[in-house]
N, C-alpha and C positions, 0 to 999 in steps of 0.2 A: 504494500500500500504506500509506503514511503516513496518508492520509485515512481509511483503514479502521481503523488503529490509534487514531485520534482519536475514533472512534465509541464508542457505549456498549457494544455487544456485539461483541466481537472473536472471529472464527472462528479455530479452531486452524490452519486452512489459511493464513491470513495470516502467522502466525508461521513456519509451515513454509516458505513461499515466501521470506520474509525470510531465513531460514536458508540456503536454496539460493542466494540472491543473495549473501549474505555469503561462502559457500563459493566462488562464482565469483570473488569479489574477493580470495580467499585470506585473509579475515578470520575465522580459525577461532574465535577467542574470541567474537566476535559471533554466528557461526553456532551455536556451542554454546548460547549464551544463548537464541536464538530456537527451536532445536529442543527445548530443555528446556521452554520456555514452551508449545510446541505439545503436548508430552506431558503437561504439567501439566493442561492443559485437557481433553485426551482421551487417556487412558492406553492406549487400544487403537489409536492412530494408527500403523499399521505403517510407513509411509514415514518418519515422524519418528523412530520408534524405531530403524529400520535406519540412517538417516543419522547419528543421534547416536552410535550404537554404532560405526559405521564411522569417524566423525571422531575419537572417543576412542581407538579402536584404532590408527589411523594416527598419532595423537599419542603413541603408546607409553604409553597409559594403560589397559591391559587390565583392571585391577581396576575402573576407573570404567565401562568399557564393558560389563562382565559383567552387571550388573543389567538393563540395557536389552536385552541379548541374551536373557536369561532371560524378561523381560517379553514380548519379541517371540515367543519360543517358546510362551509361554502363550496369546497371542492366536492364534497359528497352530493350536494344539491345539483351540481353541474353534470354528474355522471349520468349516462343513459339509464333508463328505468330497468333494462334487462341485465344490468351488472349486479 
Protein backbone atom coordinates (compact mmCIF):
# COMPACT_ATOMS: atom_id res chain seq x y z
CA UNK A 1 0.00 0.00 0.00
CA UNK A 2 2.86 2.37 0.75
CA UNK A 3 4.13 1.89 -2.81
CA UNK A 4 0.70 2.85 -4.10
CA UNK A 5 0.74 5.98 -1.93
CA UNK A 6 4.07 6.95 -3.45
CA UNK A 7 2.53 6.87 -6.94
CA UNK A 8 1.19 9.90 -8.77
CA UNK A 9 -2.46 8.91 -8.76
CA UNK A 10 -3.75 7.43 -5.54
CA UNK A 11 -7.05 5.59 -5.59
CA UNK A 12 -9.47 6.23 -2.71
CA UNK A 13 -9.49 2.49 -2.03
CA UNK A 14 -5.84 2.63 -0.98
CA UNK A 15 -6.74 5.13 1.74
CA UNK A 16 -9.75 3.04 2.73
CA UNK A 17 -7.65 -0.09 3.16
CA UNK A 18 -5.02 1.85 5.11
CA UNK A 19 -7.87 2.97 7.38
CA UNK A 20 -9.02 -0.60 7.84
CA UNK A 21 -5.48 -1.73 8.68
CA UNK A 22 -5.14 1.11 11.18
CA UNK A 23 -8.44 0.07 12.77
CA UNK A 24 -7.17 -3.51 13.06
CA UNK A 25 -4.15 -2.13 14.88
CA UNK A 26 -6.46 -0.01 17.06
CA UNK A 27 -4.81 3.17 15.79
CA UNK A 28 -8.05 5.10 15.54
CA UNK A 29 -6.46 8.50 14.94
CA UNK A 30 -4.66 7.18 11.89
CA UNK A 31 -7.76 5.28 10.73
CA UNK A 32 -9.77 8.50 10.90
CA UNK A 33 -7.13 10.29 8.82
CA UNK A 34 -7.19 7.62 6.09
CA UNK A 35 -11.00 7.34 5.97
CA UNK A 36 -11.29 11.13 5.71
CA UNK A 37 -8.79 11.10 2.85
CA UNK A 38 -10.78 8.40 1.03
CA UNK A 39 -13.99 10.43 1.40
CA UNK A 40 -12.17 13.58 0.30
CA UNK A 41 -11.23 11.87 -2.96
CA UNK A 42 -14.61 10.22 -3.50
CA UNK A 43 -17.50 11.71 -1.54
CA UNK A 44 -19.88 8.85 -2.41
CA UNK A 45 -17.59 6.05 -1.16
CA UNK A 46 -20.10 4.27 1.06
CA UNK A 47 -17.69 1.96 2.86
CA UNK A 48 -15.41 4.83 3.86
CA UNK A 49 -18.36 6.99 4.92
CA UNK A 50 -19.82 4.19 7.02
CA UNK A 51 -16.54 3.24 8.69
CA UNK A 52 -15.64 6.86 9.41
CA UNK A 53 -19.07 7.51 10.95
CA UNK A 54 -18.81 4.30 12.98
CA UNK A 55 -15.32 5.16 14.21
CA UNK A 56 -16.40 8.66 15.26
CA UNK A 57 -19.56 7.37 16.89
CA UNK A 58 -17.66 4.74 18.88
CA UNK A 59 -15.21 7.47 19.95
CA UNK A 60 -18.21 9.26 21.48
CA UNK A 61 -18.10 11.98 18.86
CA UNK A 62 -21.64 11.80 17.49
CA UNK A 63 -21.61 15.41 16.30
CA UNK A 64 -18.57 14.63 14.16
CA UNK A 65 -20.16 11.41 12.88
CA UNK A 66 -23.47 13.01 11.88
CA UNK A 67 -22.33 14.75 8.66
CA UNK A 68 -20.92 11.47 7.36
CA UNK A 69 -24.12 9.62 8.22
CA UNK A 70 -26.11 12.29 6.40
CA UNK A 71 -23.77 12.03 3.42
CA UNK A 72 -24.16 8.25 3.48
CA UNK A 73 -27.93 8.65 3.52
CA UNK A 74 -27.77 10.95 0.50
CA UNK A 75 -25.66 8.42 -1.40
CA UNK A 76 -28.17 5.70 -0.50
CA UNK A 77 -31.10 7.80 -1.75
CA UNK A 78 -29.39 8.22 -5.14
CA UNK A 79 -28.92 4.47 -5.67
CA UNK A 80 -31.24 2.68 -8.09
CA UNK A 81 -34.21 1.03 -6.39
CA UNK A 82 -33.12 -2.45 -7.43
CA UNK A 83 -29.78 -2.27 -5.59
